[in-house]
Backbone as a ProteinNet text record, in pm:
[ID]
protein_1_A
[PRIMARY]
MAYLVTISAAFGAGGSVIGPALADRLDVPFVDRAIPAAVARDIGCSLEDVLEHDDRAPTGLQRLLAGAARLPAVTPGSIDMTYVHAVEGSGRLLFDEEFVERTEQVIHEVAGDGGVILGRAGACVLADHPGALHVRLDGPAEGRLQQAAELREEAHGPDSGRDPADADTSGEGGAEQQWNPPTMRDLRDNDRARSAYVRRFYRVDPASPSLYHVVLDTTAFELETCADIIERLARERAPRT
[TERTIARY]
234.8	144.8	236.2	154.6	239.3	227.4	328.2	325.9	353.6	296.4	283.4	352.4	452	484.9	523.1	475.8	534.1	622	731.9	811.8	849	813	837.8	987.2	1074	1178.3	1243.9	1270.2	1339	1461.5	1548	1702.5	1787.2	1865.2	1937.2	1877.3	1740	1663.9	1680.8	1767.9	1776.8	1712.5	1621.1	1519.6	1598.9	1698.6	1796.4	1843.6	1872.5	1911.6	1770.1	1686	1604.9	1520.7	1494.9	1399.7	1437.9	1570.1	1599.7	1615.3	1642.6	1670.3	1533.2	1433	1279.2	1233.9	1238.8	1216.8	1246.7	1407.3	1456.6	1404.1	1360.5	1323.8	1155.8	1106.8	955.1	982	1071.8	1079.1	1001	1005.9	944.3	1028.6	999.2	1085.9	1096.5	1205.9	1234.9	1217.8	1135.3	1093.6	1133.4	1233	1268.6	1334.1	1442.3	1488.9	1381.2	1320	1232.4	1127.7	1117.2	940.5	1011.1	1106.9	1121.2	1152.4	1247.2	1284.7	1149.5	1048.7	912	826.9	835.3	773.7	813.4	954.1	1041.7	987.8	974	969.3	815.7	727.9	579	560.4	621.2	580.5	646.8	759.4	843.7	928.1	987	1095.6	1217.4	1326.5	1438.1	1454.8	1506.8	1516.2	1533.5	1626.8	1642.2	1520.7	1429.5	1302.8	1234.7	1213.1	1150.1	1201.7	1328	1396.1	1365.4	1382.3	1344.8	1215.8	1092.6	979.4	982.1	1070.3	1073.3	1102.2	1023.9	1045.1	1173.5	1233.8	1368.2	1491.8	1486.1	1594.7	1619.5	1722.6	1739.4	1685.4	1682.3	1626.3	1538.6	1500.2	1441.8	1324.5	1221.5	1118	1125.5	1238.1	1277.2	1344.7	1399.5	1463.9	1344	1248	1131.4	1070.3	1024.1	957.5	1033.6	1143	1231.1	1229.4	1252.6	1277	1167.2	1026.2	935	843.9	795.5	670.8	558.1	502.4	391.7	258.8	133.5	28.4	-80.5	-167.6	-283	-338.9	-423.4	-510.9	-633.3	-758.8	-863.9	-879	-903.9	-935	-1061.1	-1117.9	-1244.7	-1232.4	-1265	-1270.8	-1144	-1061.5	-939.4	-868.5	-748.8	-670.1	-518.4	-506.1	-373.2	-282.6	-172.2	-62.6	-16	-11.1	32.7	161	257.6	399.6	402	467.8	529.1	645.6	672.2	826.1	857.9	959.2	964.2	1081.9	1026.8	1112.8	1211.5	1336.6	1461.6	1472.8	1456.7	1485.9	1350.3	1251.3	1121.4	992.4	1042.4	927.4	772.3	800.2	690.9	684.1	553.9	544.3	490.9	560.7	474	437.5	321.5	257.4	315.5	346.9	383.9	285.2	150.4	63.6	71.2	131.3	137	236.3	332.5	431.7	389.4	327.8	284.9	175.6	85.7	-21.4	45	150.7	196.1	279	323.7	403.6	305.3	185.4	90.8	43.8	31.9	3.4	99.6	215.8	335.3	321.3	295.4	295.1	175.9	49.5	-70.9	-31.9	46.6	89.7	187.2	257.4	356.3	271.3	182.2	107.9	30.9	-4.2	-83.7	0.2	127.2	226.5	295.1	273.4	358.1	476.8	554	687.1	686.1	803.7	828.3	878.3	765.7	798.7	850.3	962.2	1032.1	994.4	933.5	900	796.6	796.6	677	547.2	520.8	406.1	332	389.6	335.9	194.4	212.4	122.7	11	-15.1	-121.6	-170	-96.1	-141.6	-224.2	-160.6	-209.4	-291.5	-343.9	-405	-520.4	-598.8	-714	-675	-534.3	-501.6	-504.8	-604	-622.5	-474.3	-453.9	-314.9	-172.5	-201.6	-81.4	-21.1	97.8	161.8	223.8	193.2	248.3	345.3	473	571.2	629.8	683.2	741.6	880.4	1001.8	1141.1	1155	1191.3	1213	1322.7	1334.8	1420.4	1441.7	1523.1	1574.6	1675.2	1654.3	1750.7	1918.9	1943	2091.6	2154.8	2053.4	2068.1	2066.9	1976.5	1977.6	2082.2	2133.7	2245.8	2377.6	2390.3	2495.4	2485.4	2376.1	2339.2	2350.7	2319	2358	2508	2580.8	2736.5	2797.6	2727.8	2801.7	2762.5	2641.2	2603	2686	2696.7	2761.8	2926.7	2967.9	3114.8	3133.4	3025.2	3028.2	3016.7	2937.6	2917.9	3025.2	3102.6	3222	3357.5	3340.1	3483.4	3556.4	3687.6	3756	3734.3	3707.1	3660.5	3522.9	3440.6	3297	3243.6	3197	3129.9	2987.1	2950.3	2817.1	2828.8	2733	2710.4	2686.4	2781.2	2744.5	2593.4	2535.5	2411.9	2322.5	2353.2	2264.2	2292.8	2390.3	2405.4	2274.8	2267.8	2136.8	2186.6	2242.5	2307.2	2222	2099.7	2002.1	1882.5	1874.5	1773.9	1694.5	1700.3	1625.9	1713.6	1828.5	1912.2	1987.3	2000.3	2067.3	2213.6	2279.9	2428.6	2518.5	2638.7	2687.8	2835.5	2914.7	3028	3140	3137.5	3249.9	3214.9	3265.4	3234	3261.6	3133.3	3145.7	3078.7	3113.6	2995.9	2895.5	2753.5	2639.8	2641.9	2566.5	2548.2	2408	2407.6	2260.5	2176.2	2228	2157	2131	2215.1	2161.2	2050.1	2049.8	1937.2	1813.1	1812	1688.9	1657.1	1740.6	1695.7	1633.8	1699.2	1650	1503.3	1472.5	1328.7	1258.9	1278.2	1205.3	1173.7	1258.9	1207.6	1109	1132	1036.3	895.7	915.4	759	706.9	775.3	706.4	638.1	678.8	635	504.2	500.3	374.2	279	330.7	233.5	181.7	229.6	179	98.9	111.5	23.6	-70.5	-33.8	-137.3	-235.2	-164.2	-208.2	-201.1	-111.9	-92.7	58.8	92.4	214.7	267.5	380.7	429	481.1	495.3	550.8	435.5	299.6	186.6	169.7	155.8	158.8	14	-82.6	-214.4	-208.5	-78.5	-76.4	-32.2	20.3	106.1	42.6	94.3	21.5	145.5	270	372.8	475.6	540.9	638.2	753.8	881.5	983.1	1102.1	1143	1266	1388.6	1440	1562.6	1704	1699	1823.7	1819.6	1702.2	1711.7	1746.6	1723	1773.5	1836.7	1912.1	1979.4	1903.6	1944.8	1856	1816.9	1874.8	1843.3	1735.2	1727.8	1614.5	1484.8	1509.4	1372.7	1319.4	1428.6	1380.6	1284.2	1345.9	1274	1141	1135.6	997.5	900.2	951.3	846.4	845.9	916.7	879	768.1	769.1	658.9	554.3	524.5	406.9	365.4	445.9	400.1	333.3	413.7	321.1	199.7	193.9	67.4	-46.6	11.9	-87.2	-139	-69.7	-103.2	-238.6	-317.6	-435.6	-434.8	-510.6	-504.2	-550.9	-503	-565.4	-594.5
-601.8	-517.8	-379.5	-252.2	-153	-91.8	-97.8	-25	112.5	176.5	333.6	372.6	449.5	499.1	650.9	743.6	886.9	899.8	953.8	987.1	1127.8	1159.9	1328.2	1280.9	1358.5	1329.5	1471.9	1483.4	1588.3	1602.8	1719.2	1708.4	1617.6	1531.4	1445	1289.7	1288.7	1162.6	1036.2	1064.8	951.1	943	1019.1	992.1	968	1014.7	996.5	850.6	792.5	653.6	559.2	568.5	495.7	473.7	586.5	606.3	520.3	521.1	429.5	288.2	271.4	129.2	74.8	135.8	76.9	58.1	150.5	138.1	31.3	1.8	-125.9	-263.1	-253.6	-381.4	-397.6	-274.4	-278.4	-308	-291.6	-302.6	-199.6	-69.1	25.6	142.6	258.3	362.4	474.3	490.4	604.6	743.5	823.3	949.8	1068.6	1130.2	1248.1	1346.7	1349.7	1438.4	1427.9	1336	1334.9	1418.9	1468.2	1547.4	1701.2	1746.8	1896.8	1898.5	1817	1782.9	1774.8	1671.4	1697.9	1814	1893.7	2010.7	2125.1	2130.5	2229.9	2192.2	2067.4	2036.8	2091.6	2032.2	2072.8	2238.9	2297.3	2431.6	2519	2445.2	2527.7	2630.7	2605.3	2694.1	2588.4	2673	2589.4	2511.7	2417.1	2351.3	2425	2545.9	2591.5	2682.1	2734.7	2793.9	2702.5	2573.4	2495.2	2457.6	2451.7	2425.5	2510.3	2662.7	2770.2	2760.5	2685	2650.9	2535.7	2438.7	2319.7	2273.3	2225.1	2179.2	2143.1	2057	1978.3	2075.8	2182.1	2271.5	2332.1	2312.9	2402.3	2489.4	2629.8	2737.3	2789.4	2682.2	2726.9	2812.1	2751.2	2849.2	2987.8	2980.7	3088	3212.1	3163.7	3223.7	3297	3222.5	3237.9	3356.1	3357.5	3440	3564.7	3570.4	3681.1	3751.2	3699.9	3784.5	3796	3735.1	3725.6	3855.3	3893.9	4000.7	3954.7	4042.9	3985.1	4044.8	3999.1	4057.4	4008.4	4101.8	4041	3959.9	3847.3	3757.4	3745.2	3751.2	3718.3	3579.7	3529.8	3379.5	3385.3	3293.3	3288	3321.2	3449.6	3491.3	3555.4	3567	3658	3689.9	3800.4	3820.5	3773.6	3680.6	3607.8	3678.9	3633	3692	3574.3	3642.1	3537.7	3594.9	3477.6	3512.7	3503.3	3589.9	3590.7	3575.9	3493.4	3457.4	3492	3590.4	3623.8	3493.4	3449	3356.1	3419.1	3437	3498.1	3467.2	3613.5	3571.2	3578.7	3537.5	3514	3621.3	3696.7	3810	3735.2	3600.5	3554.7	3534.3	3574.5	3561.4	3416.1	3377	3230.8	3239.5	3194	3218.2	3069.4	3095.9	2969	2846	2895.7	2778.7	2704	2766.4	2689.3	2575.7	2603.9	2528.3	2382	2425.9	2327.3	2247.9	2316.4	2224.8	2142	2176.7	2068.4	1946.2	1996.9	1878.7	1799.3	1832.1	1767	1651.2	1717.6	1623.9	1518.2	1550.1	1463.3	1337.5	1396.6	1283.5	1190.8	1261.1	1150.9	1052.4	1112.6	1029	914.2	939.6	841.5	734.4	788.1	696	595.3	622.8	506.3	390.8	415.4	302	238	315.7	307.9	351.9	362.2	425.6	483.1	493.9	579.8	720.8	828.1	942.7	1033.7	1112.9	1170.3	1330.5	1354.4	1503	1550.2	1687.2	1742.2	1740.7	1724.9	1704.2	1583.5	1502.6	1380.1	1301.1	1309.3	1252.5	1368.3	1488.2	1561.5	1546.2	1532	1503	1401.6	1283.1	1133.6	1095.2	1196	1142.6	1046	1080.1	979.4	851.3	848.5	743.6	606.8	512	374.5	315.7	239.9	166.8	222.1	356.5	451.3	448.5	424.8	425.1	570.2	643	754.5	744	795.7	773.2	924.5	956.7	1061.9	1006.1	1057.5	1010.7	1150.8	1143.2	1245.4	1194.2	1288.9	1240	1379.3	1351.9	1463.5	1529.6	1659.9	1743.1	1709.3	1702.9	1654.4	1527	1426.6	1295.2	1312.3	1395.8	1414.3	1485.9	1551.8	1652.8	1564.2	1466.3	1379.9	1292.7	1224	1130.3	1202.9	1338.7	1405.2	1429.7	1455.5	1452.8	1341.4	1220.6	1096.7	1027.3	1090.7	1054	1135.5	1278.5	1350.5	1307.6	1260.3	1225.9	1085.8	990.6	906.9	905.2	1001.6	1030.3	1115.8	1182.1	1240.2	1214	1089.8	1020.6	958.3	960.7	919.8	793.5	702.3	547.4	518.8	649.8	620.9	594.4	490.6	473.7	554.5	613.5	668.2	810.6	839.1	985.9	1076.1	1192.8	1290.1	1348.7	1352.3	1393.3	1302.5	1189.8	1102.8	1125.2	1185.8	1214.6	1308.5	1288.5	1384.4	1545.2	1599.2	1712.3	1816.8	1842.3	1932.1	1898.6	1803	1725.1	1614.7	1630	1519.2	1462.1	1503.1	1450.9	1552.4	1685.5	1776.8	1756.4	1803.1	1792.5	1926.4	1908.6	2042.2	1996.9	2101.2	2063.3	2047.8	2109.1	2099.1	2045.6	1945.7	1860.4	1970.1	2011	2085.1	2003.8	2001.7	1959.5	2016	1955.8	2032.6	2106.9	2229.1	2286.2	2261.3	2306.7	2319.5	2418.8	2529.1	2625	2574.9	2498.3	2403.1	2314.3	2269.6	2173	2272.3	2362.6	2456.1	2527.7	2583.2	2642.9	2547.9	2428.6	2321.1	2300.6	2254.8	2208	2302.8	2457.5	2575.4	2567.9	2538.4	2563.3	2479.1	2349.5	2254.9	2260.5	2300.4	2327.6	2447.5	2542.3	2678.8	2622.2	2540.2	2480.2	2420.4	2338.9	2232	2337.9	2403.3	2523.1	2613.1	2686.4	2759.2	2718	2593.1	2523.4	2431.1	2381	2293	2310.2	2413.4	2474	2373.3	2302.3	2187.2	2176.1	2123.3	2111.1	1993.6	1982.3	1867.2	1770.6	1788.7	1716	1653.4	1718	1636.7	1479.8	1398.2	1280.6	1206.3	1321.7	1264.9	1267.3	1312.4	1297.1	1162.2	1078.6	969.9	863.5	716.8	607.6	564.4	615.5	581.6	686.6	708.2	816.7	742.1	766.5	678.1	775.7	753.9	835.3	747.2	789.6	711.4	732	806.9	822.8	708.2	637.9	540.3	403.9	380.4	255.4	277.1	153.6	164.2	208.8	278.2	306.4	187.9	71.6	-42.6	-106	-86.9	-137.7	-62.3	61.9	152.6	96	74	37.3	-75	-201.4	-330	-307.2	-204.5	-182.9	-143.4	5.5	40.1	-64	-123.6	-243	-319.9	-377.4	-469.1	-410.8	-266.5	-197.9	-171.9	-140.4	-94.6	-239.3	-358.6	-486.5	-498.3	-478.6	-507.2	-409.9	-283.3	-168.9	-165.4	-257.7	-253.5	-324	-277.9	-330.1	-509.9	-579.6	-710.1	-713.6	-800.4	-820.4	-949.9
3829.9	3942.6	3949.5	3920.5	3933.2	4059.2	4142.7	4258.3	4272.4	4348.3	4367.1	4483.2	4507.9	4644.4	4625.9	4729.4	4724.1	4838.6	4833.6	4949.9	4950.6	5094.7	5141.7	5217.1	5197.8	5274.6	5343.2	5432.8	5525.9	5457	5482.5	5461.9	5559.2	5470.3	5555.5	5588.4	5550.5	5567	5491.3	5378.7	5283.7	5177.8	5144.5	5033.2	4910	4893.7	4766.9	4747.2	4864.1	4878.4	4881.7	4973.7	4994.3	4860.1	4815.6	4679.7	4545.7	4508.3	4398.9	4475.6	4562.9	4637.6	4622.8	4659.6	4666.2	4540.2	4437.4	4311.3	4234.3	4260.4	4220.6	4275.1	4391.5	4452.4	4402.5	4377.1	4321.3	4168.2	4137.1	3954.9	3904.9	3951	3880.3	3875.4	3811.9	3792.7	3907.4	3935	4026.9	3978.2	4028.2	3944.2	4029.6	3962.9	4022.5	3945	3848.4	3782.2	3661.8	3610.9	3490.6	3509.3	3643.5	3657.7	3592.5	3653.4	3615	3477.5	3397.6	3233.5	3174.4	3214.8	3155.5	3151.8	3260.2	3255.9	3187.3	3167.7	3100.1	2930.8	2894.8	2787.8	2719.4	2811.3	2787	2803.1	2893.7	2897.5	2776.6	2745	2671.4	2712.6	2837.9	2888.7	2933.9	2987.2	3022.2	3153.2	3163.2	3287.3	3410.8	3387.6	3519.9	3532.4	3466.6	3490.4	3584.1	3529	3622.4	3734.4	3767.2	3895.5	4013.9	3940.2	4032.8	4093.4	4053	4084.1	4146.7	4157.3	4196.1	4358.5	4426.6	4565.4	4579.7	4473.3	4505	4521.4	4447.3	4447.9	4575.8	4677.6	4798.5	4835.5	4731.2	4782.9	4671.4	4553.3	4442.5	4450.9	4550.6	4581.2	4648.1	4740.5	4793.2	4693.8	4582.5	4489.1	4378.7	4383.3	4275.8	4354.3	4506.8	4575.1	4590.9	4598.8	4608.5	4487.5	4370.2	4243.9	4134.3	4190.2	4095.9	4122.5	4027.3	4042.4	4116.4	4195.3	4285.3	4221	4214.2	4146.4	4254.9	4275.4	4366.9	4291.5	4346.1	4302.2	4377.4	4346.4	4450.2	4447.5	4577.7	4607.6	4688.6	4683.8	4766.4	4928.2	4936.3	5093.9	5133.1	5005.5	5046.3	4923.8	4956.8	4833.6	4845.2	4767.4	4737.7	4673.4	4664.4	4577.9	4460.5	4368.4	4255.6	4200.2	4174.9	4155.4	4009.2	3933.3	3782.4	3766.1	3682.9	3640.7	3494.7	3452.6	3302.6	3262.7	3142.6	3089.8	3000.6	3036.2	2970.9	2843.5	2745.5	2614.1	2535.4	2588	2536.2	2523.3	2636.6	2667	2714.8	2765.8	2829	2976	3012	3137.4	3202.5	3297.1	3362.6	3494.6	3524.8	3660.7	3735.2	3851.7	3922.9	3937.2	3908.6	3916.5	3810	3664.3	3558.3	3559.9	3669.6	3677.2	3770.5	3856.7	3956	3893.2	3812.3	3750.1	3653.1	3593.2	3466	3584.3	3669.3	3775.3	3806.9	3838	3883.4	3774.6	3653.6	3531.5	3532.7	3518.2	3509.8	3611.7	3744.2	3872.9	3827.1	3799.5	3755.5	3659.7	3545.2	3443.2	3495.4	3565	3641.4	3716.7	3794.5	3865.8	3790.3	3663.3	3580.1	3564.2	3560.8	3535.9	3668.3	3767.8	3901.7	3887.2	4009.2	4039.4	4169	4213	4340.9	4298.4	4366.7	4334.7	4458.3	4431.2	4542.6	4528.4	4646.7	4658.9	4559.3	4543.7	4491.4	4527.1	4662.4	4737.4	4691.1	4638.2	4583.9	4651	4797.8	4881	4881.4	4852.2	4837.2	4685.9	4589.9	4454.4	4436	4492.1	4475.7	4611.3	4689.1	4813.8	4798.7	4653.2	4665.6	4567.9	4523.3	4424.4	4502.8	4443.8	4513.9	4511.7	4618.2	4616.2	4617.1	4642.6	4657.1	4770.4	4833.7	4962.6	4994.3	5077.4	5102.9	5229.8	5211	5302.8	5342.8	5477.7	5508.1	5569	5529	5594.4	5683.8	5808.2	5898.4	6003.5	6113.7	6197.8	6277.1	6386.2	6488.6	6399.2	6395	6315.3	6321	6468	6462	6412.9	6406.6	6361.8	6207.9	6153.8	5992.3	5944	6053.4	5993.4	5974.4	6085.9	6058.4	5953.4	5925.4	5822.1	5679.1	5702.7	5531	5515.5	5628.8	5608.6	5581.9	5631	5578.8	5443.5	5394	5245.7	5155.3	5204.7	5122.2	5108.7	5217.5	5211.7	5128.5	5168.6	5058.3	4930.9	4879	4738	4696.4	4743.9	4692.9	4700.3	4809	4829.2	4718.1	4738.5	4592.7	4549.3	4654	4591	4586.6	4588.8	4560.2	4406.6	4396.8	4259.9	4232.4	4341.3	4305.4	4269.5	4184.7	4120.2	4236.2	4246.9	4359	4349.9	4244.1	4234.3	4308.2	4355.8	4415	4563.7	4613.7	4741.6	4796.8	4931.6	4982.3	5034.7	4946	4985.5	4994.1	4928.5	4938.4	4991.9	5061.6	5134.6	5041.8	4928.5	4875.6	4747	4752.8	4644.8	4564.2	4585	4519.1	4501	4426.5	4386.5	4439	4440	4476.6	4415.8	4364.2	4285.5	4376.7	4486.2	4556.5	4713.5	4773.8	4884.4	4984.8	5067.8	5185.4	5302.1	5430.7	5540.8	5558	5553.2	5564.1	5689.2	5723.9	5826.9	5884.3	6003.4	6067.8	5997.8	5970.4	5861.8	5727	5662.1	5544.2	5559.6	5669.1	5719.8	5738.8	5801	5824.5	5703.1	5626.2	5509.3	5407.5	5400.7	5326.3	5363	5472.5	5538.5	5518.6	5539.8	5526.9	5380.3	5276.9	5127.4	5097.8	5140.3	5091.7	5170.6	5270.3	5356.3	5288.5	5241.3	5194.3	5032.8	4970.8	4851.2	4874.5	4973.8	5009.9	5081.6	5154.2	5210.1	5153.5	5055.3	4952.3	4880	4799.4	4675.8	4737.2	4862.8	4893.7	5061.9	5096.6	5213	5324.3	5340.1	5441.8	5498.1	5597.6	5661.3	5609.5	5529.5	5473.8	5591.7	5704.6	5806.6	5885.9	5874.2	5901.8	5878.6	6018.7	5975.6	5905.6	5908	5851.2	5690.7	5647.2	5493.4	5460.4	5531.9	5506.8	5566.1	5518.7	5559.9	5678.3	5660.4	5732	5771	5885.4	5886.8	5967.5	5906.9	5940.3	5978.6	6110.7	6153.1	6106.6	5993.4	5903.8	5993.4	6115.3	6174.7	6288.4	6297.8	6410.8	6358	6235.9	6142.5	6046	6012.4	5866.7	5752	5632.5	5532.9	5449	5455.8	5390.2	5451.9	5588.5	5656.3	5649.3	5617.6	5593.5	5467.4	5339.9	5235.3	5226	5325.3	5352.6	5403.3	5497.5	5564.1	5469.1	5375.9	5281.9	5185.3	5134.5	5036.5	5082.3	5180.7	5252.7	5254.9	5290.8	5305.5	5155.3	5071.8	4920.7	4871.3	4888.2	4846.7	4902.6	5041.8	5106.7	5049.8	5034.9	5008.5	4847.7	4794.7	4617.1	4611.4	4508.5	4491.6	4446.5	4489.5	4427.6	4297.1	4228.3	4073.7	4063.7
[MASK]
+++++++++++++++++++++++++++++++++++++++++++++++++++++++++++++++++++++++++++++++++++++++++++++++++++++++++++++++++++++++++++++++++++++++++++++++++++++++++++++++++++++++++++++++++++++++++++++++++++++++++++++++++++++++++++++++++++++++++++++++++

């Protein structure tokens, strides 16, 4: 049976821990870094270019909007702004929508075989997919900040066997080369960047409970317990064959 779970995780909510653990329990792929790599390959640009459009980079969208050329685009009932990004060395211009559309295609391809998808507005992209379980991981800012610090320290500790890239350092699993305690500004910036991605391209608030089947405060329970809960819900949600 192909289980399918999308996870939207606020900074410090443990998405980088719960996601892989859940995928292992359900015996499906954990889909995170594979998405931007596939998008870069298919579009024909660098991974760095894709990450500048990706919701998982801490300030990727903010960098994109700050440095891209802005062109007016007519949309039904209004004039919107289209952002254009120049691919270094190629002379090619890429519209932000091209990155998002290819990301959606990759997500739909993954959905066919099942998986645990972290970020990228998965709940919006797969809103009508039968059997998919959509989960939001969140919690009070102070609790998430403390949890983010603990996860970062664990990932960068001298006795840790974990890959530092798996620490919840950028909200959903980004890595930093040097360990530094996260600050409330880090939390606010990361939350704002991810919200900007979903709001711009899908016109919804990523924290809205209406997008998900379940919203968990991961600061109130052990992350393993949260994975237990989601696993059970995913098994109940999956289509019967």
